N, C-alpha and C positions, 0 to 999 in steps of 0.2 A: 716551436707555443703550442702547449695545452688547447685543445679545440673544448670549447665548452657546451655541455646539452643545454638543448633546449628546454623548459621545464613549462608545459600552461596549464592553466585551471580551466575550467569550462563554467565559463560565468552564468550558466542555466541550471545548474547543476546544486543542490541543496534544498531544503525545505520548503514543500509545494505548501498554497495557502491554507491548508486545514490543518496542516501540523506545525507552520509557523503562529496560527491563530491558535492553538490549543494548550503553547508553550506560553504565550505571552497571557495569556487568561492564568494558565498556572504559575506565570512568577509574578504577576501582580497579586495573586491572594495569595503569594507564601508573601511577599514586602511590604502586606499590611499586616504580618503578625500570625495571620491563620495558620492554626493545626491543618491541614489537608492531605486527605489520602486522594488517592490515584488508583480509580479501578483497572489493574491491569496494566503495562508495560506503557504511557503514555505516548512513546514513538520507540519501533523499533531500532533500538541507534543503541547499542550498550554504554559507549561515551557520554552521551547526552541525558543517560538516565541518572550517570554518575554523578554528571553536572548536577540536574537538579535535586537529587537526595541529600547532594552536600548543602545545595538552600534549605531542604526542610519537607520535601515531599516526598510521602508513604505509599511506597506503590505496595496493594495488596493482592488477593484474589478475590473469584465470587464468591468460597466460603468465607473469610475472612469477613467480608460484605455484609454479608448475610446475618453477620454476629454483633455487627457494629451498630449503637442508639447516638441517635443524639450528637452529630458531627457533620463536616463536609466533607465532601466526595464528588472530586472530578472525573467530568464520565467524559475521557480521550475521544479525538477525531472520529477512530472509528466507529464509534455508535455502539448503543446498547439494544437488547429487544424490549418490549413493554413491560416485560415482568422485574428488567430491573427497578424502573420507577416507581412499580406496586410496591417492591420491597422499601426502597427508600422513604414512600408515604408514612406506610405500616410503622418503618424503626424511628421516625424525626430526625432521616439523613436530609439535610441541606444540600441538592446535587448542584454541584458548578457545571454549566452545559459549557463542553470546547467540543463536541460535535461537528466535524465539519460538516458546514449549510451546505455541502455539496451533496453528503451521504444522506443526511436529515431530509431533503429533498425527494430521493430515491426512497427512502424509507416509506415516506407517507401516500408513494409511485405506486408502489410495488403491493401497499396494505389496498389502496382503492384501487389496485387491478387485479389482487387477490378475491377482492368482494365479488366485483364485477362476474369475474371466471366462475366462481363459484357457481353461481346461476345458471351458465353455459356449460358447464360439464368442460368445462378447459381448465386448463394447469401454468400455473409459474413454474419457471426453471429459472435457475440464478448460476452465470457461469461465475465458477468461483473454487476458491482453495478452501476446501472442509477445514471446518474448524478455527479459522479466519475470522479474528472479532470483530470485523465487520462484515462477513457474510451470515455468521452466528447472530448480529441484527437486523439483517436483512432477511433472514429466517424465520424473525422472532415474527413480525410482522404479517406473516402469512398463520400464527400457529407451529410451526414448523411444519407447514403440512408442502411448501416448496421443495422441488427437484432444486437438488445441486449436482451441474455439469463441471466437472473440473476437466477433463478432456473429450477426445472423438469419442474414444472407447463409450463411454458415460452416452451417446446419442440413443444407440441400438435397445436403453433401456426405456425412452420414454414413447410411450401411447401417440403414434401421431394419425391416429383415427382422431382425434381429440382437442379441444385449439387448444396455442402454443403462445403462450406469452414469456416470450427470452430476455431476459435481464442479465445486465455483468455487474460484478463486483469493481468497485470504481478505478482498481488500480491495475486489472488486468491489460494484456496483450490484445490494441485495436488489432492487430494482422488473425490471430486466434482466435479471437470474440468471432471475428467475418468469417473465420473456417467453419465455426461449429455452426451457426447462419446460416451458411450453404451445404453444409452435412444434411442439416434438417428439412430444408427447403428442396432437398435432390429426393430426400425418403420419401418425403410427401408427391411428391412428380414421379417417383416409379409405384408407387401403387394406385395412382391415379386418384389420388387425392387434391383438394383444391388449395393451393399457396397462400388462398388468404383467409385459412384456419390459423398463420404463424403471423404473429405480431414480435416484432424486432425492436426496442427499443435500446438507445443509444445513449448507453450512461456512464461510459468510460468517461472521468474526468480527461478535459481537453490538457491540464495543464502535463498528464501525465503521456496520453496518447501523441503529443506533441515534441519530448522528450526523445520518442525512437527514431522518427526522421533526424534530428538534429545529432543523438548520439551517434548515428552511420556516419555520420559526417564528419566529427571533432574524432570517431577512432581511426577516421579514415588520413587524417591529418597527422598523425602521427605514429613511430618505432613501437612505442610501449605504451599503454593504457593504463595508471592502476584504477582503478574502482573501489570506492573507499562507500563501504556502506555493511550494516549491522549484519547480521548471520541472521536476524531473526525474521528479516524486510525481506517480504513476495516482489513488491516492486522493485528492491535492491536485485536480486537473483532476474527477476522478470528481465531489466537494462541491460544489467551485465553481460547474457545473454547475450542481448542485441549487439554490446560492445565487441565480443568475442566473435560474433558471427563475420565480422567486417574485420577482426583484428582478432590474431590468433596470439598475437603476444598480450591478452590483457589479462588482467593478475584482479582477485575481488582480497580488500585487507580492508580488517577494521580498525586498526591502529597501524601507526607507523613500525610497529616490534615489527609486524609482521612484513614490512618489506624487506629483499632480498635483493641487494645491491647488486649480486650479477645480471640479474635480469637487464640489465641495461647493458652491460657489455656490449662494444662494436654499433651501439645506439646515437643515433643525432637527436633525436627529442622523445620527450615523453610527455602525456595529457593526463591529468587529474579530474576526474569528474566522480558524480554520486548517484544515490537516491532520491527520493523526493526524502525521505525520511534521514538523510545524513545532512545536519549541522552545517554551515559554510564554514565556519571556525575551527572544525575539524578537516576541511579539505585545505584551510588554507594551514594548518598544524604541520600536515603533511607536505606542502607543496615547501615550506621550511626546512623542516626535516630533510628532503630531496635537495634541496637550492644548498644545502651545509655538507651532504654527505658525498655528492655528487660533485660539485665546483671547489673542495677544498685541497 
């Protein structure tokens, strides 16, 4: 008798609160029959974008946005810099606000800190991915004066003799963020500079940071891990690396067509998980595909 492979899905994978909130806001506006533009991809997942555009959502870039007038534009969970709202006011654009509340709070916090830091020759550092939509929104709160730290090598560019106020993009690795702050602290200590000049703000979303230890545990339980995410998702890349560090037989896919069934040869169990930008319906779709393909 053929032994059936165990196929399991991670219950904690799927949209985080901020993305779920943005998608629901978009759906409600579309169901009211409104013509709605989305400034950038509402979520970094190609399949979810296909679903929402099918409902009528119209993704646009910032150049197209600046040319629009008298319409509805949704600001996605990543948030936007102040300049976007000024353009909207000028062009009579009604903003449908879907910025994640956690990101919105972080924007306010960074702006207040930046204004205060300027008075004491301080500097705001943001640990994040250069060019990422959320980072652009955070930078805008400082009139683009904050410094982006994307890795340990950037710490060498920081003037450690000045007060440092360190923040993080909400979807970064907590472990890597702690490493960055430790490097800055060590650099100050080596130069005989008081550590009191460093203020570290813990701004990584709890839903993101809690998924790291959870996914490590999930990856250990299975012979093969199928990690489902959009290719543009920085959170997806980060969480996938967490899975792969525990289980070398971890594979990054955006849809069922990218799955190679030879990955499962000689294996007893497969686990399916995903990013905070991965819809539950897509994880379920891949589960059904594997169930049919491996058990037939």
